[in-house]
Kinemage of the C-alpha trace (Angstrom):
@kinemage 1
@onewidth
@group {chain A} dominant
@subgroup {mainchain}
@vectorlist {calphas} color= white
{ca met a 1} P 32.899 -5.512 -27.488
{ca ser a 2} L 34.301 -4.522 -24.131
{ca leu a 3} L 33.219 -0.894 -24.618
{ca lys a 4} L 29.639 -1.941 -25.340
{ca leu a 5} L 29.635 -4.128 -22.244
{ca leu a 6} L 30.835 -1.275 -20.054
{ca arg a 7} L 28.096 0.990 -21.349
{ca phe a 8} L 25.507 -1.677 -20.641
{ca val a 9} L 26.671 -2.104 -17.042
{ca ala a 10} L 26.654 1.667 -16.509
{ca cys a 11} L 23.080 1.840 -17.771
{ca val a 12} L 21.968 -0.863 -15.354
{ca ala a 13} L 23.568 0.991 -12.448
{ca thr a 14} L 21.717 4.172 -13.402
{ca val a 15} L 18.341 2.458 -13.543
{ca tyr a 16} L 18.624 0.156 -10.552
{ca gly a 17} L 21.063 1.717 -8.108
{ca his a 18} L 19.090 4.176 -6.035
{ca ser a 19} L 16.480 4.759 -3.356
{ca trp a 20} L 15.597 7.144 -0.535
{ca leu a 21} L 13.303 7.515 2.467
{ca ala a 22} L 10.020 9.042 1.353
{ca cys a 23} L 8.384 9.137 4.806
{ca val a 24} L 10.057 8.916 8.204
{ca asp a 25} L 6.909 8.432 10.325
{ca tyr a 26} L 4.445 6.220 8.450
{ca thr a 27} L 1.258 4.962 10.114
{ca glu a 28} L 1.109 1.401 8.790
{ca lys a 29} L 3.595 -1.397 9.399
{ca asn a 30} L 4.387 -3.891 6.602
{ca ala a 31} L 2.026 -2.027 4.287
{ca gly a 32} L 1.409 -2.940 0.654
{ca asp a 33} L 0.444 0.431 -0.848
{ca tyr a 34} L 1.685 3.925 -0.067
{ca asp a 35} L -0.885 6.434 1.167
{ca his a 36} L 0.274 10.063 1.451
{ca ser a 37} L -2.267 10.684 4.235
{ca arg a 38} L -0.406 8.206 6.457
{ca cys a 39} L 2.839 10.216 6.495
{ca arg a 40} L 3.427 12.383 9.597
{ca gly a 41} L 7.114 13.219 9.135
{ca tyr a 42} L 9.364 13.935 6.167
{ca ala a 43} L 13.004 13.734 5.213
{ca arg a 44} L 15.149 16.769 4.469
{ca asn a 45} L 14.040 18.554 1.273
{ca ala a 46} L 11.140 16.170 0.617
{ca arg a 47} L 8.966 19.228 -0.098
{ca thr a 48} L 10.966 19.644 -3.330
{ca leu a 49} L 12.045 16.119 -4.239
{ca ala a 50} L 9.253 13.901 -2.837
{ca pro a 51} L 6.296 16.222 -2.107
{ca arg a 52} L 2.927 15.036 -0.828
{ca asp a 53} L 1.218 15.750 -4.145
{ca ser a 54} L 3.680 13.710 -6.233
{ca glu a 55} L 3.446 10.085 -7.285
{ca phe a 56} L 5.161 7.831 -4.789
{ca gly a 57} L 8.601 6.751 -5.975
{ca gln a 58} L 8.844 9.335 -8.748
{ca asp a 59} L 12.551 9.893 -9.394
{ca arg a 60} L 13.561 13.537 -9.057
{ca gly a 61} L 17.173 12.976 -8.072
{ca tyr a 62} L 16.533 12.294 -4.381
{ca asp a 63} L 18.923 9.332 -4.240
{ca tyr a 64} L 22.371 10.215 -2.968
{ca his a 65} L 25.797 8.630 -2.462
{ca pro a 66} L 27.203 10.069 0.793
{ca ser a 67} L 30.832 11.089 1.200
{ca glu a 68} L 32.846 11.661 4.366
{ca asn a 69} L 32.403 15.433 4.360
{ca asn a 70} L 28.951 15.466 2.744
{ca pro a 71} L 26.861 12.707 4.343
{ca cys a 72} L 23.583 14.424 3.346
{ca arg a 73} L 22.415 15.362 -0.131
{ca asp a 74} L 21.395 18.857 1.021
{ca ser a 75} L 23.004 21.078 3.645
{ca arg a 76} L 20.992 21.725 6.797
{ca asp a 77} L 18.378 24.473 6.354
{ca asp a 78} L 15.188 23.704 8.263
{ca ser a 79} L 13.326 26.790 7.003
{ca leu a 80} L 13.936 25.704 3.415
{ca his a 81} L 13.448 21.963 3.736
{ca tyr a 82} L 10.295 21.754 5.902
{ca asp a 83} L 6.893 23.422 5.822
{ca ala a 84} L 3.352 22.873 7.105
{ca asn a 85} L 2.716 20.122 4.545
{ca his a 86} L 6.110 18.490 5.116
{ca pro a 87} L 6.879 18.719 8.854
{ca lys a 88} L 9.766 17.227 10.756
{ca ala a 89} L 9.184 13.928 12.497
{ca val a 90} L 8.282 13.751 16.181
{ca tyr a 91} L 9.108 10.546 18.110
{ca tyr a 92} L 8.915 9.700 21.772
{ca arg a 93} L 11.452 7.560 23.565
{ca gly a 94} L 10.760 3.846 23.136
{ca gln a 95} L 8.299 4.361 20.258
{ca gln a 96} L 8.246 1.825 17.452
{ca val a 97} L 8.579 3.825 14.207
{ca val a 98} L 7.813 2.894 10.603
{ca leu a 99} L 9.855 4.265 7.678
{ca ala a 100} L 8.712 4.137 4.040
{ca his a 101} L 10.789 4.017 0.853
{ca pro a 102} L 10.249 3.202 -2.841
{ca met a 103} L 11.748 -0.124 -3.911
{ca lys a 104} L 13.263 1.096 -7.215
{ca asn a 105} L 13.517 -2.480 -8.558
{ca his a 106} L 15.630 -3.837 -5.665
{ca gly a 107} L 13.424 -6.644 -4.336
{ca ser a 108} L 14.017 -10.395 -4.516
{ca asp a 109} L 10.751 -11.968 -5.567
{ca ser a 110} L 9.254 -14.225 -8.227
{ca cys a 111} L 9.240 -11.349 -10.724
{ca thr a 112} L 12.998 -10.739 -10.295
{ca asn a 113} L 15.415 -13.250 -8.760
{ca ala a 114} L 16.939 -14.402 -5.486
{ca phe a 115} L 20.210 -12.549 -5.995
{ca ile a 116} L 19.230 -8.879 -5.633
{ca pro a 117} L 21.797 -7.475 -3.175
{ca asp a 118} L 21.263 -5.850 0.220
{ca asn a 119} L 24.267 -5.363 2.484
{ca gly a 120} L 22.758 -3.613 5.488
{ca asn a 121} L 20.478 -0.775 6.562
{ca phe a 122} L 21.083 1.556 9.500
{ca ile a 123} L 19.887 4.725 11.223
{ca tyr a 124} L 22.571 6.951 12.772
{ca arg a 125} L 22.262 10.331 14.505
{ca gly a 126} L 24.116 13.545 15.075
{ca thr a 127} L 24.573 15.279 18.400
{ca lys a 128} L 21.656 16.835 20.233
{ca glu a 129} L 20.712 20.369 19.061
{ca ala a 130} L 23.461 20.440 16.409
{ca val a 131} L 22.930 23.255 13.864
{ca ser a 132} L 25.063 21.694 11.111
{ca asp a 133} L 25.892 18.197 9.935
{ca ser a 134} L 28.618 15.984 11.265
{ca thr a 135} L 30.940 14.032 8.979
{ca leu a 136} L 29.784 10.621 7.806
{ca ser a 137} L 32.138 8.881 10.246
{ca gly a 138} L 30.874 11.204 12.990
{ca phe a 139} L 27.273 10.177 12.375
{ca arg a 140} L 28.266 6.504 12.311
{ca gln a 141} L 29.616 6.724 15.839
{ca asn a 142} L 26.004 7.030 17.106
{ca leu a 143} L 23.862 4.093 16.010
{ca val a 144} L 20.123 4.569 16.523
{ca ala a 145} L 18.951 1.305 14.935
{ca asp a 146} L 20.158 -1.583 12.821
{ca leu a 147} L 17.342 -2.047 10.294
{ca gly a 148} L 18.408 -5.529 9.303
{ca ile a 149} L 19.758 -7.241 6.216
{ca lys a 150} L 18.316 -9.505 3.542
{ca asp a 151} L 17.598 -13.068 4.672
{ca ser a 152} L 18.416 -15.255 1.655
{ca ser a 153} L 16.932 -18.328 3.354
{ca leu a 154} L 13.379 -16.971 3.045
{ca pro a 155} L 11.442 -18.296 0.037
{ca leu a 156} L 10.658 -15.708 -2.627
{ca gly a 157} L 7.344 -13.999 -1.963
{ca thr a 158} L 7.495 -14.470 1.829
{ca tyr a 159} L 6.624 -11.336 3.816
{ca pro a 160} L 7.337 -9.556 6.056
{ca arg a 161} L 11.090 -9.646 5.415
{ca pro a 162} L 14.000 -8.098 7.313
{ca gly a 163} L 16.021 -5.257 5.852
{ca tyr a 164} L 15.377 -3.279 2.704
{ca gln a 165} L 13.245 -5.785 0.790
{ca asn a 166} L 10.081 -5.758 2.915
{ca ala a 167} L 7.607 -4.924 0.126
{ca pro a 168} L 4.564 -7.267 -0.056
{ca lys a 169} L 3.371 -5.792 -3.381
{ca phe a 170} L 6.789 -5.542 -4.999
{ca cys a 171} L 5.808 -7.493 -8.123
{ca asp a 172} L 2.834 -5.191 -8.765
{ca asn a 173} L 5.243 -2.355 -9.605
{ca thr a 174} L 8.900 -3.201 -9.061
{ca asp a 175} L 9.982 0.423 -9.496
{ca arg a 176} L 7.487 2.239 -7.255
{ca ala a 177} L 6.350 -0.443 -4.842
{ca leu a 178} L 6.316 0.510 -1.161
{ca gly a 179} L 8.954 -0.893 1.178
{ca thr a 180} L 8.830 -0.320 4.936
{ca tyr a 181} L 11.138 -0.660 7.914
{ca ser a 182} L 10.313 -0.550 11.610
{ca phe a 183} L 12.617 0.182 14.539
{ca asn a 184} L 12.506 1.113 18.215
{ca val a 185} L 13.591 4.601 19.271
{ca pro a 186} L 16.183 4.118 22.033
{ca gly a 187} L 14.565 4.549 25.425
{ca asp a 188} L 17.602 6.375 26.796
{ca leu a 189} L 17.868 8.962 24.022
{ca glu a 190} L 17.641 12.436 25.568
{ca ala a 191} L 14.775 14.664 24.470
{ca gly a 192} L 15.748 17.298 21.919
{ca gln a 193} L 16.359 17.943 18.224
{ca tyr a 194} L 18.543 15.561 16.214
{ca thr a 195} L 19.548 14.855 12.637
{ca phe a 196} L 19.067 11.186 11.774
{ca val a 197} L 20.759 9.572 8.768
{ca trp a 198} L 19.531 6.459 6.964
{ca ile a 199} L 22.355 4.492 5.365
{ca trp a 200} L 21.712 1.636 2.955
{ca ala a 201} L 24.563 -0.521 1.661
{ca phe a 202} L 23.390 -1.844 -1.705
{ca asn a 203} L 25.896 -3.840 -3.785
{ca ser a 204} L 28.538 -3.882 -1.033
{ca asp a 205} L 29.336 -2.210 2.275
{ca gln a 206} L 31.046 0.554 0.266
{ca asp a 207} L 28.122 1.209 -2.115
{ca leu a 208} L 26.128 3.506 0.156
{ca tyr a 209} L 22.961 5.554 -0.203
{ca ser a 210} L 21.755 8.023 2.405
{ca thr a 211} L 18.775 10.141 3.409
{ca cys a 212} L 18.967 12.723 6.208
{ca phe a 213} L 16.019 13.850 8.300
{ca glu a 214} L 15.421 15.972 11.362
{ca val a 215} L 13.610 14.518 14.376
{ca glu a 216} L 12.300 15.988 17.603
{ca ile a 217} L 12.571 13.447 20.429
{ca val a 218} L 10.164 13.931 23.345
{ca asn a 219} L 9.809 12.014 26.584
{ca thr a 220} L 6.199 10.805 26.530
{ca leu a 221} L 3.373 9.669 24.305
{ca ala a 222} L 1.245 12.619 25.454
{ca glu a 223} L 3.947 15.100 24.385
{ca arg a 224} L 4.277 13.387 21.028
{ca asn a 225} L 0.540 13.411 20.400
{ca ser a 226} L 0.280 17.083 21.354
{ca lys a 227} L 2.994 18.007 18.859
{ca leu a 228} L 1.424 15.869 16.139
{ca gln a 229} L -1.877 17.660 16.730
{ca ala a 230} L -0.093 21.003 16.419
{ca asn a 231} L 1.243 19.778 13.049
{ca gly a 232} L -2.308 19.034 11.898
{ca phe a 233} L -2.445 15.259 12.491
{ca ser a 234} L -5.122 13.305 14.325
{ca asp a 235} L -3.831 9.787 13.574
{ca phe a 236} L -1.694 8.632 16.534
{ca tyr a 237} L -1.227 5.061 15.338
{ca glu a 238} L 1.793 3.091 16.537
{ca pro a 239} L 2.728 -0.496 15.643
{ca cys a 240} L 2.415 -2.804 18.605
{ca gly a 241} L 4.949 -5.538 19.251
{ca gly a 242} L 5.764 -7.921 16.423
{ca ser a 243} L 9.238 -7.942 14.939
{ca thr a 244} L 11.276 -4.955 13.814
{ca ser a 245} L 13.169 -4.918 10.523
{ca his a 246} L 16.171 -6.367 12.342
{ca ala a 247} L 15.532 -10.097 12.640
{ca gly a 248} L 15.501 -11.148 16.287
{ca thr a 249} L 14.698 -7.674 17.640
{ca pro a 250} L 11.096 -7.532 18.897
{ca gly a 251} L 9.118 -4.360 18.358
{ca asn a 252} L 8.268 -2.393 21.464
{ca thr a 253} L 4.753 -2.603 22.851
{ca asn a 254} L 4.215 1.095 23.405
{ca pro a 255} L 1.928 3.027 25.740
{ca gly a 256} L 0.076 4.101 22.603
{ca cys a 257} L -1.047 0.565 21.756
{ca thr a 258} L -1.672 -0.973 25.166
{ca asn a 259} L -4.510 -0.573 27.619
{ca glu a 260} L -2.885 2.441 29.219
{ca val a 261} L -5.207 5.379 28.537
{ca thr a 262} L -3.070 8.340 27.469
{ca ala a 263} L -3.731 11.641 25.703
{ca gly a 264} L -4.847 10.978 22.146
{ca thr a 265} L -5.877 7.330 22.612
{ca ser a 266} L -8.677 5.242 24.058
{ca thr a 267} L -8.953 1.506 24.394
{ca thr a 268} L -11.406 -1.338 24.029
{ca ala a 269} L -11.037 -5.112 24.222
{ca thr a 270} L -12.779 -8.319 23.168
{ca ser a 271} L -12.532 -11.881 24.358
{ca thr a 272} L -10.339 -12.949 21.425
{ca thr a 273} L -8.035 -9.993 20.883
{ca thr a 274} L -6.307 -7.170 22.682
{ca thr a 275} L -6.951 -4.010 20.688
{ca thr a 276} L -6.444 -0.279 20.845
{ca thr a 277} L -8.192 2.523 19.012
{ca thr a 278} L -5.940 5.253 17.709
{ca ala a 279} L -6.190 8.691 16.195
{ca ala a 280} L -9.812 8.623 15.119
{ca pro a 281} L -12.187 10.696 17.230
{ca ile a 282} L -14.757 8.789 19.239
{ca ser a 283} L -18.347 9.277 18.095
{ca thr a 284} L -21.194 8.973 20.597
{ca thr a 285} L -24.955 9.239 20.634
{ca thr a 286} L -26.437 12.676 21.211
{ca thr a 287} L -28.474 11.571 24.220
{ca thr a 288} L -27.574 12.719 27.701
{ca pro a 289} L -24.898 10.370 29.154
{ca thr a 290} L -26.047 8.018 31.885
{ca asn a 291} L -24.392 5.399 34.048
{ca ser a 292} L -26.000 2.571 32.096
{ca gly a 293} L -22.943 1.988 29.902
{ca asp a 294} L -24.962 1.982 26.683
{ca leu a 295} L -23.057 4.669 24.758
{ca met a 296} L -21.925 3.771 21.267
{ca val a 297} L -18.146 3.670 20.707
{ca leu a 298} L -16.949 3.810 17.086
{ca ala a 299} L -13.395 2.895 16.120
{ca asn a 300} L -11.722 3.944 12.861
{ca gln a 301} L -8.375 2.261 13.462
{ca met a 302} L -7.147 -0.324 15.956
{ca thr a 303} L -4.052 -2.387 16.641
{ca gly a 304} L -3.792 -5.553 18.638
{ca ser a 305} L -2.848 -9.214 18.743
{ca ile a 306} L -4.419 -12.644 18.417
{ca glu a 307} L -3.171 -14.747 21.325
{ca leu a 308} L -2.202 -18.242 20.137
{ca gly a 309} L -0.179 -19.275 23.151
{ca val a 310} L 3.222 -20.965 23.225
{ca pro a 311} L 3.440 -23.809 20.677
{ca ala a 312} L 4.460 -27.369 21.523
{ca asn a 313} L 7.988 -28.469 20.696
{ca gly a 314} L 8.482 -29.252 17.028
{ca val a 315} L 5.641 -27.057 15.713
{ca val a 316} L 6.753 -25.200 12.554
{ca arg a 317} L 3.422 -23.942 11.193
{ca arg a 318} L 0.216 -22.664 12.774
{ca tyr a 319} L -3.075 -22.083 10.963
{ca leu a 320} L -5.894 -19.817 12.114
{ca thr a 321} L -8.702 -17.614 10.854
{ca leu a 322} L -9.891 -14.134 11.742
{ca gln a 323} L -13.403 -13.013 10.880
{ca trp a 324} L -14.488 -9.400 11.322
{ca glu a 325} L -18.033 -8.665 10.182
{ca cys a 326} L -17.941 -4.895 10.113
{ca pro a 327} L -18.585 -2.930 6.894
{ca gly a 328} L -15.410 -1.539 5.317
{ca val a 329} L -13.018 -3.547 7.486
{ca glu a 330} L -9.443 -3.969 6.234
{ca val a 331} L -6.883 -5.874 8.325
{ca lys a 332} L -3.088 -5.983 7.897
{ca phe a 333} L -1.039 -8.642 9.703
{ca trp a 334} L 2.529 -9.197 10.751
{ca ser a 335} L 4.120 -12.327 12.282
{ca ala a 336} L 1.762 -14.250 9.962
{ca arg a 337} L 0.799 -14.152 6.301
{ca val a 338} L -2.608 -14.251 4.634
{ca ile a 339} L -3.207 -17.357 2.521
{ca ala a 340} L -6.875 -16.675 1.689
{ca thr a 341} L -9.224 -13.701 1.992
{ca thr a 342} L -12.983 -13.362 1.657
{ca val a 343} L -14.450 -9.850 1.444
{ca asn a 344} L -18.112 -8.890 1.155
{ca asp a 345} L -20.387 -6.019 2.124
{ca arg a 346} L -20.604 -7.357 5.700
{ca gly a 347} L -16.850 -7.458 6.354
{ca ala a 348} L -13.930 -9.785 5.738
{ca ser a 349} L -12.426 -13.093 6.834
{ca tyr a 350} L -8.791 -14.134 6.623
{ca glu a 351} L -7.032 -17.478 6.674
{ca leu a 352} L -3.577 -17.051 8.207
{ca leu a 353} L -0.383 -19.067 8.299
{ca gln a 354} L 2.311 -18.439 10.867
{ca glu a 355} L 5.648 -20.115 10.195
{ca gly a 356} L 9.402 -19.822 10.653
{ca thr a 357} L 10.718 -17.816 13.596
{ca asp a 358} L 7.305 -16.176 14.099
{ca val a 359} L 5.850 -19.426 15.498
{ca ala a 360} L 7.679 -19.035 18.799
{ca val a 361} L 6.098 -15.590 19.359
{ca gly a 362} L 2.726 -17.154 20.175
{ca lys a 363} L 0.864 -14.128 18.786
{ca val a 364} L -0.289 -12.675 15.494
{ca tyr a 365} L -0.259 -8.866 15.424
{ca phe a 366} L -2.646 -6.808 13.348
{ca his a 367} L -3.668 -3.301 12.364
{ca val a 368} L -7.285 -2.794 11.267
{ca ser a 369} L -9.051 0.172 9.660
{ca phe a 370} L -12.795 0.628 9.174
{ca gly a 371} L -13.117 3.675 6.952
{ca val a 372} L -14.562 7.070 7.791
{ca glu a 373} L -17.790 5.780 9.327
{ca gly a 374} L -16.017 3.648 11.916
{ca cys a 375} L -17.121 0.391 13.485
{ca asn a 376} L -19.230 -0.257 16.588
{ca gln a 377} L -17.114 -2.780 18.488
{ca met a 378} L -19.964 -3.927 20.697
{ca ser a 379} L -22.013 -4.963 17.682
{ca tyr a 380} L -19.164 -6.295 15.518
{ca pro a 381} L -16.512 -8.013 17.641
{ca pro a 382} L -13.797 -9.970 15.796
{ca val a 383} L -13.707 -13.764 16.037
{ca ala a 384} L -10.368 -15.584 15.842
{ca thr a 385} L -10.318 -19.370 15.456
{ca phe a 386} L -7.354 -21.705 15.836
{ca leu a 387} L -7.273 -24.414 13.156
{ca lys a 388} L -4.196 -26.605 13.622
{ca asp a 389} L -0.466 -26.892 14.311
{ca glu a 390} L 1.980 -28.767 12.113
């Protein structure tokens, strides 16, 4: 009997005990579905083990238990591990970055249980311009970001979540559902090339998984956008504010998502939201420009916030709606969750609930996309309506 039990436990470990970073610069925060076109930076050897043309989360042996002398699954070889379709990541100092990983059955939700473990998630780095990998303990001397840990007090099905288990559509496909992290690149990190290492402690702080990836750190948004363009990308999206994966650490409000006009971005605003267009090119009429201000401005993607204001003492829940009548609109939220959605050929409306620690923020952050045809913001402004506090 004991031998059969041991075999059963070993089988469970094989099926459930692994994951890896599939994208190290993803252009949607707290996303539900993985989209290969949103990935701008890849982990080491993704071109072989998690290529762009493969199904997200397909297991090809990418998961890895690090050891002291071998913290990375594959030895450093940039010419082998990266190519035009799988470039290294480019971050600028202070940027808020999104990482994407397959869940591989490790989420706590109504389709599993409340006891799925998560014992910490971290990003560490090597020394600037290093040509080979440090030891595991060497990497762990240089913390880039604490990505948070599971919060067992959150009810099952509540998203976003800190740590590994932030996967709003986990129960749709527990194996290959998308999980995302977000973190702030340290503002004092010197520009240059680095190896970053993601470390996830699964069953305990000794049960580690790792993914290594190379990153070029630059000083400014304009430098970052220029390098992304050279890599073939035109989407310069950055998450704006909100919370990072580490509970209590707010996400940076970057130059790329504020009203500062910088290379690669342009801005627009409405009376109810503060928004920013991103990578999509601006389309205009073909008439000769005048000073009348009547040129059409089309946005394909925008980020921004709904300003609720500081709540009164004792408020634990806030209800509001957002209506955006623009064809093809799709809005993702963080610091609030959607409790009802209405979609038609004119646009979409959302009923939102903000609760828990998010209430004190006084804002609901969003990312909106409009499809390839874009949206004329003068003709289709969003309308946000406060309903009540509880």
